[in-house]
C-alpha positions in Angstrom: 4.7 10.5 -9.9 2.8 8.7 -7.2 3.6 5.1 -6.4 0.7 3.1 -4.8 1.2 -0.1 -2.8 -0.9 -2.3 -0.6 -0.5 -2.6 3.2 0.3 -5.8 5.0 -1.8 -7.8 7.5 1.0 -8.2 10.1 2.0 -5.0 11.9 4.3 -4.0 14.8 5.1 -1.1 17.1 8.5 0.6 16.6 8.8 4.1 18.0 12.6 4.1 17.9 14.0 3.2 14.5 12.5 6.1 12.5 10.5 9.2 13.6 6.9 10.0 12.5 6.6 13.1 10.4 2.9 13.6 10.1 -0.6 12.2 10.9 -2.8 10.4 8.3 -4.8 12.8 6.2 -8.0 10.8 6.7 -7.7 10.5 10.5 -11.3 11.7 11.1 -12.6 8.9 8.8 -10.4 6.4 10.6 -11.9 7.5 13.9 -15.3 6.7 12.5 -14.2 3.2 11.5 -12.6 2.7 14.9 -15.8 3.7 16.7 -17.7 1.2 14.6 -15.3 -1.6 15.3 -15.5 -0.9 19.0 -19.2 -1.6 18.9 -18.7 -5.0 17.4 -19.0 -8.1 19.5 -16.0 -10.4 19.5 -17.7 -12.9 17.1 -18.8 -10.2 14.7 -15.3 -8.7 14.7 -13.8 -12.1 14.0 -16.2 -12.5 11.1 -15.1 -9.2 9.7 -11.4 -10.1 10.1 -11.8 -13.7 8.8 -9.0 -15.0 11.1 -8.4 -17.6 13.8 -9.0 -17.0 17.5 -5.4 -16.1 18.4 -5.4 -13.2 15.8 -8.9 -12.2 16.6 -8.2 -12.0 20.4 -5.1 -9.8 19.7 -6.9 -7.5 17.4 -10.1 -7.2 19.5 -7.9 -6.1 22.4 -6.1 -3.7 20.1 -9.4 -2.1 19.0 -10.5 -1.5 22.6 -7.1 0.1 23.6 -6.2 1.8 20.3 -4.9 5.4 20.5 -4.7 7.0 17.1 -2.6 10.0 18.2 0.1 8.6 20.6 2.8 5.9 20.6 2.7 5.7 16.8 4.9 4.0 14.3 5.8 5.3 10.8 3.6 3.4 8.4 6.4 2.2 6.2 8.0 0.3 9.1 4.8 -0.6 10.9 3.9 -3.1 8.2 5.9 -6.4 8.3 4.9 -8.1 5.1 7.2 -9.5 2.5 6.9 -6.4 0.3 8.1 -4.2 3.2 10.9 -6.6 4.1 12.4 -6.3 0.6 11.9 -2.6 0.5 13.9 -2.4 3.8 13.1 1.3 4.5 14.8 1.2 7.9 18.2 1.3 6.2 17.4 4.0 3.6 19.6 7.1 3.5 18.2 10.6 3.7 17.6 10.9 -0.1 15.7 7.7 -0.2 13.5 8.5 2.7 12.7 11.9 1.2 11.9 10.2 -2.1 9.4 7.7 -0.7 7.8 10.4 1.5 7.1 12.4 -1.6 6.2 9.7 -4.1 5.1 6.6 -2.2 1.5 6.1 -0.9 0.1 3.2 1.0 -3.5 2.3 0.5 -5.4 1.1 3.6 -8.9 0.0 4.4 -8.5 1.6 7.9 -6.5 4.8 7.2 -7.4 5.4 3.5 -4.1 6.8 2.2 -0.9 6.9 4.1 2.4 8.7 3.5 5.4 6.5 4.5 6.0 8.5 7.7 2.5 9.0 8.9 2.1 7.7 12.4 -0.1 4.6 12.7 -1.3 2.1 15.3 -1.5 -1.6 14.5 -4.9 -2.6 13.1 -6.6 -5.3 11.1 -9.1 -4.2 8.4 -8.7 -5.3 4.8 -10.3 -3.2 2.1 -12.5 -6.1 1.0 -13.9 -6.7 4.5 -17.6 -6.5 4.8 -18.1 -3.6 7.2 -21.9 -3.8 7.7 -22.6 -0.6 9.8 -19.9 1.4 8.1 -21.0 0.0 4.8 -18.8 -1.6 2.2 -15.3 -0.1 2.5 -15.1 0.7 -1.2 -18.3 2.7 -0.8 -17.2 4.2 2.5 -14.0 5.6 0.9 -15.6 6.4 -2.5 -13.3 8.6 -4.6 -11.5 10.1 -1.7 -8.4 7.9 -2.1 -8.1 8.7 -5.8 -8.5 12.4 -5.2 -5.8 12.4 -2.5 -3.4 10.5 -4.8 -3.7 13.0 -7.6 -4.1 16.1 -5.4 -0.4 17.1 -5.9 0.3 18.0 -9.5 3.6 16.8 -11.0 5.6 17.8 -14.0 4.3 14.8 -15.9 0.7 15.4 -14.9 -1.1 12.8 -12.8 1.2 9.8 -13.3 0.4 6.9 -11.0 2.6 3.8 -10.8 0.5 0.9 -9.6 2.4 -1.7 -7.4 -0.7 -2.5 -5.4 -2.8 -5.7 -5.4 -6.1 -5.7 -7.2 -8.0 -5.4 -3.9 -6.4 -2.0 -3.3 -5.8 -0.7 -6.8 -9.5 -1.0 -7.5 -10.0 2.0 -5.1 -8.0 4.2 -7.6 -8.8 2.6 -11.0 -12.5 3.1 -10.7 -12.1 6.9 -10.7 -9.3 7.5 -13.2 -9.7 10.5 -15.5 -8.8 10.5 -19.2 -5.8 12.8 -18.5 -4.3 10.4 -15.8 -1.4 8.2 -16.7 -1.8 5.0 -14.9 0.8 2.3 -15.2 0.6 -1.2 -13.7 3.7 -3.3 -13.2 3.3 -7.1 -13.5 6.0 -9.5 -12.1 5.5 -13.0 -13.4 6.8 -16.0 -15.2 5.9 -17.2 -18.7 4.0 -20.5 -18.5 2.4 -22.1 -21.6 2.6 -18.8 -23.3 0.8 -16.9 -20.6 2.2 -14.5 -17.9 1.4 -15.8 -14.4 2.1 -14.0 -11.2 2.9 -15.9 -8.0 1.9 -13.9 -4.9 5.0 -14.3 -2.8 7.4 -13.5 -5.6 5.3 -10.6 -6.8 5.4 -9.1 -3.3 9.1 -9.5 -3.1 9.6 -7.7 -6.5 7.2 -4.9 -5.6 9.2 -4.1 -2.5 12.5 -4.4 -4.4 11.2 -2.1 -7.1 10.3 0.6 -4.5 13.8 0.3 -3.2 15.2 0.6 -6.7 13.1 3.7 -7.5 14.2 5.4 -4.3 17.9 4.5 -4.7 17.9 5.9 -8.2 15.5 8.8 -7.6 13.4 7.7 -10.6 10.9 10.1 -11.9 10.7 9.2 -15.6 8.5 6.2 -16.5 11.1 5.0 -19.0 13.6 4.6 -16.2 11.3 2.0 -14.6 12.1 -0.4 -17.5 15.7 -0.7 -16.3 14.7 -2.6 -13.1 16.6 -5.9 -13.2 16.7 -7.2 -9.6 15.7 -10.6 -8.2 16.2 -12.0 -11.7 13.5 -10.0 -13.4 13.8 -8.3 -16.8 11.5 -6.0 -18.7 9.8 -7.6 -21.6 8.8 -5.0 -24.2 7.0 -7.4 -26.5 4.6 -8.3 -23.7 4.2 -4.8 -22.3 1.9 -1.9 -23.2 1.7 1.8 -22.3 -0.6 0.9 -19.4 1.2 -2.3 -18.3 4.9 -3.1 -17.9 5.7 -6.8 -17.7 8.8 -8.1 -16.0 9.6 -11.8 -16.2 12.2 -14.0 -14.6 15.3 -14.1 -16.8 
């Protein structure tokens, strides 16, 4: 089983809490993107990042000084978003860290695919960003992210658990093969007979689910249904083989 999640915009440097175990598999491609970003003017970079001056200035400086091979932070603690706060990987035990290193994959516009303990530097480059010289990032990465995700065969075949946003899951869904088992998890509330997701609550639940899967060493899709944290409960009548729906109790 491979679990895919999205990155977060906000990142930090932490070389003390956990050690890096590896370098990103697509580091050569990342170096190409970095070279492209370094050629951008400040205004062009700000347009790509779609942010205010404070954030643009910080990231423009980061781009010029970035070292992709030294002073790195494990990806799973480099991201500071809500999803990662609820996952709380810094307090995992050995079994949990081994589990996420084997099963969890972070999709990234800059790094492509990251294992949790790949060493990364802080960056800003969303998958949907218009990268003119490098081309559209979906086109730049093509099917490479999908092929990396399914590269390791498992007992259940190519089973992918999708906890990523649509912006990132699109990189995988476009290339799915008939034999792939692809399961998307939806965290929502029932409003006027329709399931509606709220961004912040969904991010919290995605992080909490990764924690649940790691703590319980889940490998069977049926076990995912037992998730009942943050007030969520599996709704079989609203779910399908391709989509599991969890609603607030």
